[in-house]
C-alpha positions as CSV (number, residue, x, y, z in Angstrom):
1,X,15.1,-81.8,-25.3
2,X,13.1,-79.6,-27.2
3,X,14.6,-75.8,-27.6
4,X,11.7,-73.4,-26.9
5,X,11.7,-69.7,-29.2
6,X,11.6,-67.4,-26.8
7,X,11.5,-63.5,-27.5
8,X,12.0,-62.5,-24.0
9,X,15.4,-63.1,-23.5
10,X,17.7,-59.8,-23.7
11,X,19.2,-58.8,-26.7
12,X,22.7,-58.6,-25.3
13,X,22.9,-62.2,-24.3
14,X,26.4,-62.3,-26.2
15,X,27.6,-60.0,-23.2
16,X,28.7,-63.2,-21.3
17,X,30.2,-63.1,-17.8
18,X,31.8,-66.4,-16.5
19,X,31.7,-66.5,-12.5
20,X,35.3,-67.6,-11.2
21,X,35.7,-68.2,-7.4
22,X,37.8,-70.6,-5.5
23,X,36.1,-74.1,-5.5
24,X,35.3,-74.2,-9.4
25,X,35.8,-77.1,-11.4
26,X,38.6,-76.9,-14.0
27,X,36.9,-78.7,-16.9
28,X,33.4,-76.7,-17.2
29,X,35.3,-73.2,-16.7
30,X,37.6,-74.4,-19.6
31,X,34.7,-75.5,-21.7
32,X,32.8,-72.2,-21.2
33,X,36.1,-70.3,-21.9
34,X,36.8,-72.2,-25.1
35,X,33.3,-71.8,-26.5
36,X,32.7,-68.4,-25.6
37,X,36.0,-66.9,-25.8
38,X,36.8,-66.7,-29.3
39,X,34.9,-67.3,-32.6
40,X,35.5,-70.3,-35.0
41,X,37.5,-69.1,-37.7
42,X,35.1,-69.7,-40.6
43,X,32.4,-67.5,-38.4
44,X,32.8,-63.8,-39.8
45,X,30.1,-62.3,-37.9
46,X,29.8,-60.8,-34.3
47,X,30.6,-63.2,-31.5
48,X,30.6,-63.1,-27.5
49,X,32.1,-60.7,-25.5
50,X,33.4,-62.6,-22.6
51,X,34.5,-61.2,-19.2
52,X,35.8,-63.5,-16.3
53,X,34.2,-62.3,-13.0
54,X,35.4,-63.2,-9.4
55,X,37.6,-62.0,-6.5
56,X,41.3,-61.6,-7.6
57,X,43.4,-63.4,-7.5
58,X,41.5,-66.8,-7.7
59,X,43.4,-70.1,-6.6
60,X,42.5,-72.7,-9.1
61,X,44.3,-76.2,-7.9
62,X,47.9,-75.7,-9.6
63,X,46.7,-72.6,-11.7
64,X,46.0,-69.3,-10.8
65,X,43.1,-67.0,-12.2
66,X,43.3,-63.4,-12.4
67,X,39.7,-62.4,-13.1
68,X,39.2,-59.0,-15.0
69,X,36.1,-58.0,-13.2
70,X,34.7,-58.2,-9.6
71,X,31.3,-60.6,-8.9
72,X,29.6,-57.5,-8.8
73,X,29.9,-57.0,-12.5
74,X,27.7,-60.0,-13.2
75,X,24.7,-58.1,-13.0
76,X,26.0,-56.3,-16.1
77,X,25.9,-59.0,-18.5
78,X,23.6,-60.7,-20.7
79,X,24.6,-64.4,-20.0
80,X,26.2,-65.4,-16.7
81,X,27.8,-68.8,-16.6
82,X,28.4,-70.6,-13.4
83,X,30.8,-73.6,-13.7
84,X,30.8,-76.8,-11.9
85,X,30.9,-76.3,-8.0
86,X,33.6,-78.8,-6.5
87,X,32.6,-79.4,-3.2
88,X,28.5,-79.9,-3.2
89,X,28.8,-80.7,0.4
90,X,29.6,-77.1,1.5
91,X,27.6,-74.1,0.9
92,X,28.9,-71.9,-1.9
93,X,30.4,-68.4,-1.0
94,X,27.9,-65.7,0.2
95,X,29.3,-63.2,-2.1
96,X,28.9,-65.8,-5.2
97,X,25.3,-66.3,-4.2
98,X,24.3,-62.8,-3.8
99,X,26.2,-61.8,-7.0
100,X,24.3,-64.5,-8.9
101,X,21.1,-63.5,-7.4
102,X,21.5,-60.1,-8.3
103,X,22.4,-60.6,-11.6
104,X,19.3,-63.0,-12.3
105,X,17.2,-60.2,-11.0
106,X,18.8,-57.7,-13.4
107,X,17.3,-59.8,-16.3
108,X,20.5,-62.2,-17.2
109,X,20.4,-65.4,-18.7
110,X,21.5,-67.8,-15.8
111,X,23.5,-70.7,-17.1
112,X,25.0,-73.6,-14.7
113,X,27.5,-76.1,-15.6
114,X,27.5,-79.5,-14.0
115,X,27.4,-78.9,-10.2
116,X,26.9,-75.3,-10.7
117,X,23.3,-75.8,-10.2
118,X,23.8,-76.1,-6.6
119,X,24.7,-72.3,-6.9
120,X,22.0,-71.5,-8.6
121,X,19.5,-73.3,-6.3
122,X,21.4,-71.4,-3.3
123,X,20.3,-68.2,-4.7
124,X,16.5,-69.5,-5.2
125,X,17.1,-69.0,-9.0
126,X,16.1,-72.8,-9.6
127,X,12.8,-72.7,-7.5
128,X,9.6,-74.2,-9.1
129,X,11.9,-75.0,-11.9
130,X,13.1,-78.1,-13.6
131,X,16.8,-78.5,-13.3
132,X,19.4,-80.8,-13.8
133,X,23.0,-81.8,-12.7
134,X,25.6,-84.5,-12.8
135,X,24.0,-87.6,-12.2
136,X,26.0,-88.6,-9.2
137,X,24.7,-85.3,-7.3
138,X,20.8,-85.0,-8.4
139,X,19.7,-86.9,-5.2
140,X,21.7,-84.4,-3.2
141,X,20.2,-81.3,-5.2
142,X,16.6,-82.5,-4.9
143,X,17.2,-83.2,-1.1
144,X,18.9,-80.1,-0.4
145,X,16.4,-78.0,-2.6
146,X,12.9,-80.0,-2.5
147,X,11.5,-76.6,-4.3
148,X,13.6,-77.9,-7.3
149,X,12.0,-80.4,-9.8
150,X,15.3,-82.2,-10.5
151,X,15.7,-84.2,-13.9
152,X,18.2,-87.0,-13.6
153,X,17.8,-88.2,-17.3
154,X,18.7,-85.2,-19.3
155,X,21.9,-83.5,-20.9
156,X,20.6,-80.1,-20.4
157,X,17.6,-78.3,-19.1
158,X,16.4,-75.1,-20.9
159,X,13.8,-72.8,-19.3
160,X,14.5,-69.9,-21.1
161,X,16.3,-67.4,-18.9
162,X,17.3,-70.2,-16.8
163,X,19.6,-73.2,-18.2
164,X,21.2,-76.0,-16.7
165,X,23.5,-78.8,-17.6
166,X,24.3,-82.5,-16.6
167,X,28.2,-83.4,-15.6
168,X,31.1,-82.8,-17.5
169,X,30.6,-83.5,-21.2
170,X,26.9,-82.2,-20.7
171,X,28.3,-78.8,-20.0
172,X,29.8,-78.4,-23.9
173,X,26.4,-79.9,-25.0
174,X,24.7,-76.6,-23.3
175,X,27.3,-74.4,-24.5
176,X,26.4,-75.5,-27.9
177,X,22.8,-75.2,-27.5
178,X,23.4,-71.7,-26.5
179,X,25.4,-70.7,-29.6
180,X,22.8,-72.5,-31.7
181,X,20.1,-70.5,-29.9
182,X,22.3,-67.2,-30.5
183,X,23.8,-67.8,-33.8
184,X,21.9,-70.6,-35.3
185,X,22.5,-74.2,-36.4
186,X,25.2,-73.8,-38.8
187,X,27.2,-71.7,-36.7
188,X,26.7,-74.0,-33.6
189,X,28.1,-76.9,-36.4
190,X,31.4,-74.8,-37.1
191,X,31.6,-74.5,-33.4
192,X,31.4,-78.2,-32.8
193,X,33.5,-79.2,-35.6
194,X,36.3,-77.2,-34.3
195,X,36.1,-78.8,-31.1
196,X,36.0,-82.1,-32.8
197,X,32.6,-83.0,-31.1
198,X,29.1,-83.9,-32.3
199,X,27.0,-80.7,-32.9
200,X,23.9,-81.7,-31.2
201,X,23.4,-84.7,-28.8
202,X,20.0,-85.5,-27.4
203,X,18.4,-87.8,-24.9
204,X,19.3,-88.4,-21.6
205,X,22.6,-88.8,-19.3
206,X,22.7,-92.2,-20.9
207,X,22.3,-90.6,-24.1
208,X,22.9,-91.5,-27.9
209,X,24.6,-89.3,-30.1
210,X,22.5,-88.1,-33.3
211,X,25.4,-87.5,-35.8
212,X,28.9,-89.5,-34.4
213,X,31.7,-90.5,-36.6
214,X,32.8,-93.6,-35.7
215,X,36.4,-93.5,-34.9
216,X,37.8,-96.7,-36.5
217,X,38.6,-96.3,-40.1
218,X,37.0,-99.9,-40.7
219,X,34.1,-99.3,-38.9
220,X,30.9,-100.4,-41.2
221,X,29.2,-96.8,-40.7
222,X,32.5,-94.8,-41.3
223,X,31.9,-94.6,-45.2
224,X,28.3,-94.8,-44.6
225,X,27.5,-91.9,-42.5
226,X,28.9,-89.5,-45.1
227,X,27.2,-91.2,-48.2
228,X,23.9,-90.5,-46.4
229,X,24.7,-87.1,-45.5
230,X,25.3,-86.2,-49.2
231,X,21.7,-87.6,-50.2
232,X,19.4,-85.9,-47.5
233,X,17.1,-84.9,-50.5
234,X,16.7,-88.6,-51.5
235,X,13.8,-91.1,-50.2
236,X,16.6,-93.2,-48.6
237,X,15.2,-96.5,-46.7
238,X,16.8,-98.6,-44.2
239,X,17.4,-101.0,-47.0
240,X,18.9,-98.4,-49.3
241,X,21.3,-98.0,-46.2
242,X,22.0,-101.5,-45.6
243,X,22.6,-102.1,-49.0
244,X,25.3,-99.5,-49.4
245,X,26.9,-100.7,-46.5
246,X,26.5,-104.3,-47.9
247,X,24.9,-105.9,-45.0
248,X,21.5,-106.8,-43.7
249,X,19.0,-104.4,-42.4
250,X,19.0,-106.2,-39.0
251,X,22.8,-106.3,-38.7
252,X,22.8,-102.8,-39.8
253,X,20.2,-101.7,-37.0
254,X,23.1,-103.4,-34.6
255,X,25.7,-101.4,-35.6
256,X,23.6,-98.2,-35.7
257,X,22.5,-99.0,-32.1
258,X,26.0,-99.7,-30.9
259,X,27.6,-96.5,-32.3
260,X,24.4,-94.2,-31.8
261,X,22.0,-95.4,-29.6
262,X,19.4,-95.1,-31.9
263,X,17.8,-96.6,-35.2
264,X,18.9,-95.6,-38.8
265,X,15.7,-93.8,-39.4
266,X,15.6,-91.9,-36.5
267,X,19.2,-91.0,-36.9
268,X,18.4,-90.0,-40.6
269,X,15.6,-87.9,-39.3
270,X,17.8,-86.0,-36.9
271,X,19.9,-85.2,-40.0
272,X,17.2,-84.3,-42.2
273,X,15.6,-82.0,-39.2
274,X,19.2,-80.2,-38.8
275,X,19.6,-79.7,-42.6
276,X,16.0,-78.0,-42.3
277,X,17.2,-75.7,-39.8
278,X,20.1,-74.4,-41.6
279,X,18.1,-73.8,-44.9
280,X,15.7,-72.0,-42.9
281,X,18.4,-70.0,-41.5
282,X,20.5,-69.1,-44.3
283,X,18.2,-69.4,-47.3
284,X,14.9,-67.9,-48.6
285,X,13.7,-71.3,-50.0
286,X,10.0,-71.9,-49.5
287,X,9.0,-74.4,-47.2
288,X,8.2,-76.7,-50.2
289,X,11.7,-76.4,-51.4
290,X,13.5,-77.2,-48.0
291,X,10.9,-80.2,-47.7
292,X,12.2,-81.2,-50.9
293,X,16.0,-80.6,-50.1
294,X,15.8,-82.4,-46.9
295,X,14.0,-85.7,-48.4
296,X,10.6,-84.6,-46.6
297,X,8.8,-84.8,-49.6
298,X,5.8,-81.9,-48.6
299,X,5.7,-79.0,-46.5
300,X,2.9,-81.0,-44.5
301,X,5.6,-83.8,-43.7
302,X,8.3,-81.3,-42.8
303,X,6.0,-79.2,-40.8
304,X,4.9,-82.5,-38.8
305,X,8.2,-83.8,-38.2
306,X,9.7,-80.4,-37.6
307,X,6.9,-79.2,-34.9
308,X,7.2,-82.3,-33.1
309,X,11.0,-82.3,-32.8
310,X,11.6,-78.6,-32.0
311,X,8.5,-77.5,-30.6
312,X,7.5,-74.8,-33.4
313,X,6.7,-75.0,-37.1
314,X,9.3,-74.3,-39.5
315,X,7.7,-70.9,-40.7
316,X,8.1,-69.6,-36.9
317,X,11.5,-71.0,-36.7
318,X,12.8,-68.8,-39.5
319,X,10.6,-65.9,-38.3
320,X,12.0,-66.3,-34.7
321,X,15.8,-66.9,-35.8
322,X,15.8,-63.7,-38.0
323,X,14.0,-61.4,-35.5
324,X,16.5,-62.9,-32.7
325,X,19.6,-62.1,-35.0
326,X,18.7,-59.1,-37.0
327,X,22.4,-57.7,-37.7
328,X,23.6,-61.1,-38.3
329,X,24.6,-62.0,-42.1
330,X,23.1,-65.4,-43.2
331,X,26.5,-67.5,-42.4
332,X,28.1,-69.0,-45.8
333,X,29.2,-72.2,-43.8
334,X,28.9,-75.8,-45.6
335,X,26.4,-78.2,-44.3
336,X,28.2,-80.6,-41.8
337,X,29.8,-83.8,-43.1
338,X,30.7,-86.6,-40.9
């Protein structure tokens, strides 16, 4: 999934409205509330202004929610989030669909988590767009809304003003993606650390984790990954990693594949790109200096890999990030350590 740099998103995207109605899934709603409801302690800049919108009160399984505003206030938000919809065999409430459609027409950035895609689809917001939902419901979404291009093999889809996530944990991936778009990689990494999750996962719903931390203290990669992160500026090879881990290159590859779903070199490249994002966001270092600090060697190599991975060259990434966040001070946050 390659995030696009989009100047067309409204500047008030940090005004977030969370649609809450009877029939929403607890997990996805809680994820959105946790991510956007309060800033991580290490983040000193502005955060999100989150409002719960819905008919009050809302029965929520054994819980009871009391939204702060009605559904009609969704249209006043810069970002509207629709959590998972429990009963995909039943049409979502007409007042919810109408409110979501009105918010989209008003220019809000629309986000669905898991089966919340059924609500966006019912409002016609996904027509002609690529979208995803929980893998168990992709066939139903495609059958019910043939005008939607349903992709069952991704964690989330970013169409700019309309974003959809796959099921359950992928909702957290999309929420952190939004934080990354709005506040930058360093802040998103800080939010991920607070949640004790990887800051970014890429791939499909049978995805790999790009920067995992093996849970077992005696796992062969537990000591290796922090060692690599500390040396991203060095021209590391698979042989170097294998030597540090005291195993053969083939054995190392098997451990990496089992733990991350990818190869040592692909994982290493992902860390170099992420570190480059942080440097571009938080420093005025030249592209050559960023290339050196991330082990890319030359600006040409950095530009090639950065453009291939993120869809834009590093110069454009830096310029767009600062244009999108002109009031945000450069965050002084340490580079993530596994």
